[in-house]
VMD Tcl script that draws the C-alpha trace (Angstrom):
set ca {
  {-0.06 0.00 -0.02}
  {1.05 3.42 -0.96}
  {1.75 6.13 1.86}
  {-1.11 8.01 0.68}
  {-3.23 4.90 0.85}
  {-2.08 4.08 4.49}
  {-3.04 7.66 5.43}
  {-6.39 7.16 3.76}
  {-7.01 3.67 5.16}
  {-6.27 5.02 9.01}
  {-8.60 7.86 8.33}
  {-11.55 5.81 7.27}
  {-10.61 3.14 10.03}
  {-10.82 6.02 12.52}
  {-14.10 7.25 10.99}
  {-15.43 3.46 11.21}
  {-14.57 3.28 15.09}
  {-16.03 6.50 15.64}
  {-19.40 5.43 14.23}
  {-19.21 1.91 16.06}
  {-18.77 3.83 19.32}
  {-22.42 5.10 19.35}
  {-24.29 1.82 18.53}
  {-23.52 -1.66 16.73}
  {-23.91 -0.88 13.02}
  {-24.70 -3.26 10.01}
  {-21.77 -3.74 7.35}
  {-23.74 -2.11 4.83}
  {-24.51 0.73 6.84}
  {-20.63 0.95 7.23}
  {-19.72 0.76 3.90}
  {-22.30 3.47 3.00}
  {-21.06 5.69 5.49}
  {-17.13 5.04 4.57}
  {-18.26 5.70 0.83}
  {-18.52 9.32 1.73}
  {-14.93 9.83 2.65}
  {-13.36 7.40 -0.01}
  {-14.42 5.89 -3.61}
  {-11.59 3.26 -2.93}
  {-13.56 -0.20 -2.70}
  {-10.40 -1.73 -1.80}
  {-9.70 0.46 1.49}
  {-13.26 0.17 2.41}
  {-12.89 -3.80 2.18}
  {-10.05 -3.66 4.17}
  {-11.64 -1.57 6.55}
  {-14.53 -3.77 6.91}
  {-12.10 -6.79 7.27}
  {-10.29 -5.14 10.08}
  {-13.43 -4.70 11.82}
  {-14.39 -8.15 11.69}
  {-11.36 -9.36 12.93}
  {-11.58 -7.31 15.79}
  {-15.23 -8.61 16.18}
  {-16.65 -5.08 15.88}
  {-18.86 -5.85 12.90}
  {-21.09 -8.72 12.69}
  {-24.26 -8.62 11.27}
  {-25.75 -11.53 13.36}
  {-24.59 -9.57 16.62}
  {-26.48 -6.57 14.85}
  {-29.40 -8.06 14.18}
  {-29.80 -9.51 17.65}
  {-29.21 -6.06 19.13}
  {-31.92 -4.25 16.96}
  {-34.45 -7.12 17.88}
  {-33.49 -6.75 21.72}
  {-33.54 -2.60 21.14}
  {-37.03 -3.24 19.49}
  {-38.47 -5.46 22.19}
  {-37.30 -3.30 25.27}
  {-38.01 0.35 23.61}
  {-40.46 0.44 21.08}
  {-41.88 -3.06 20.73}
  {-42.77 -3.64 17.01}
  {-43.94 -6.73 15.11}
  {-41.64 -9.21 13.30}
  {-42.82 -7.95 9.90}
  {-41.71 -4.55 10.76}
  {-38.49 -5.48 12.18}
  {-37.61 -7.81 9.22}
  {-38.58 -4.50 6.91}
  {-36.06 -2.23 9.11}
  {-33.33 -4.57 9.06}
  {-33.78 -4.94 5.34}
  {-33.64 -1.44 5.03}
  {-30.19 -1.51 7.01}
  {-28.80 -4.09 4.25}
  {-29.31 -6.99 6.20}
  {-29.47 -10.25 4.02}
  {-32.94 -12.08 4.21}
  {-31.04 -15.49 5.38}
  {-29.33 -13.80 8.25}
  {-32.64 -12.14 9.40}
  {-34.21 -15.38 9.46}
  {-31.78 -17.44 10.94}
  {-31.77 -14.64 13.76}
  {-35.46 -14.24 14.02}
  {-35.75 -18.24 14.40}
  {-33.30 -18.50 17.12}
  {-35.23 -15.48 18.90}
  {-38.46 -16.98 18.77}
  {-37.16 -20.46 19.86}
  {-35.02 -18.78 22.77}
  {-38.00 -17.89 24.92}
  {-37.94 -14.40 24.03}
  {-41.23 -12.32 24.16}
  {-43.92 -13.43 21.91}
  {-45.42 -11.22 19.27}
  {-48.85 -11.07 21.62}
  {-46.63 -10.16 24.76}
  {-44.86 -7.69 22.14}
  {-48.41 -6.15 20.96}
  {-49.51 -5.92 24.58}
  {-46.46 -3.92 25.41}
  {-46.88 -1.38 22.41}
  {-50.61 -0.87 23.30}
  {-50.02 -0.44 26.86}
  {-49.40 3.52 26.82}
  {-52.14 4.12 24.27}
  {-55.00 1.93 26.05}
  {-56.01 5.02 28.18}
  {-56.72 7.03 24.95}
  {-59.21 4.24 23.80}
  {-60.86 3.20 26.86}
  {-64.23 5.67 26.37}
  {-64.76 4.58 22.71}
  {-67.27 2.40 21.47}
  {-66.57 -1.34 21.19}
  {-66.33 -0.95 17.25}
  {-63.81 2.16 17.58}
  {-62.06 0.42 20.02}
  {-61.45 -2.78 17.90}
  {-60.42 -0.30 15.17}
  {-57.94 2.08 16.76}
  {-56.10 -0.69 18.63}
  {-55.97 -2.87 15.23}
  {-54.62 0.10 13.15}
  {-51.81 1.08 15.86}
  {-50.76 -2.69 16.18}
  {-51.00 -2.91 12.47}
  {-48.49 0.23 11.96}
  {-46.44 -1.45 14.45}
  {-45.95 -4.46 12.17}
  {-48.02 -7.18 13.81}
  {-50.11 -9.77 11.95}
  {-53.58 -9.92 12.15}
  {-53.83 -12.96 14.16}
  {-51.64 -11.24 17.10}
  {-53.91 -8.12 16.63}
  {-56.87 -10.23 16.91}
  {-55.58 -11.78 20.15}
  {-54.69 -8.95 21.90}
  {-57.81 -7.09 21.18}
  {-59.89 -10.18 22.44}
  {-57.55 -10.24 25.64}
  {-57.91 -6.62 26.36}
  {-61.85 -7.07 25.90}
  {-61.72 -9.85 28.68}
  {-59.92 -7.82 30.90}
  {-62.88 -5.09 30.71}
}
mol new
graphics top color blue
foreach p $ca { graphics top sphere $p radius 0.5 }
foreach p [lrange $ca 0 end-1] q [lrange $ca 1 end] { graphics top cylinder $p $q radius 0.2 }
display resetview
């Protein structure tokens, strides 16, 4: 590598470290961000390879982190999480593999996540008619990426609690 390329490599490697200091990132996101600093794909490939060696860049771990964040802070359905991850540049195989493991490992079920998501909104819908209540809850949960089977289960359980 030429001296100029070594300097550029160090510069974009430091840029990658800086990005990763805030939160985990997907490989595709790192590549996109680094392309703003250099058009030399060879250098970007070397930086990505270095980050992988240091275990700072791992799409499987990123997906696990992303799912955990969504379950903890802003519950969303599996469909919406998959869409978000695809937008992040994660391959479908990785998404399916990790989400399959998440379901098997006893993490929160889709119904429990939907109940968490609606918990804060439920007080707004208390005084609505039964039809309006079902509609509002259903629309809210659908926007959060839950499937209709899950939405139906949550609405039925909320009615039983009344």
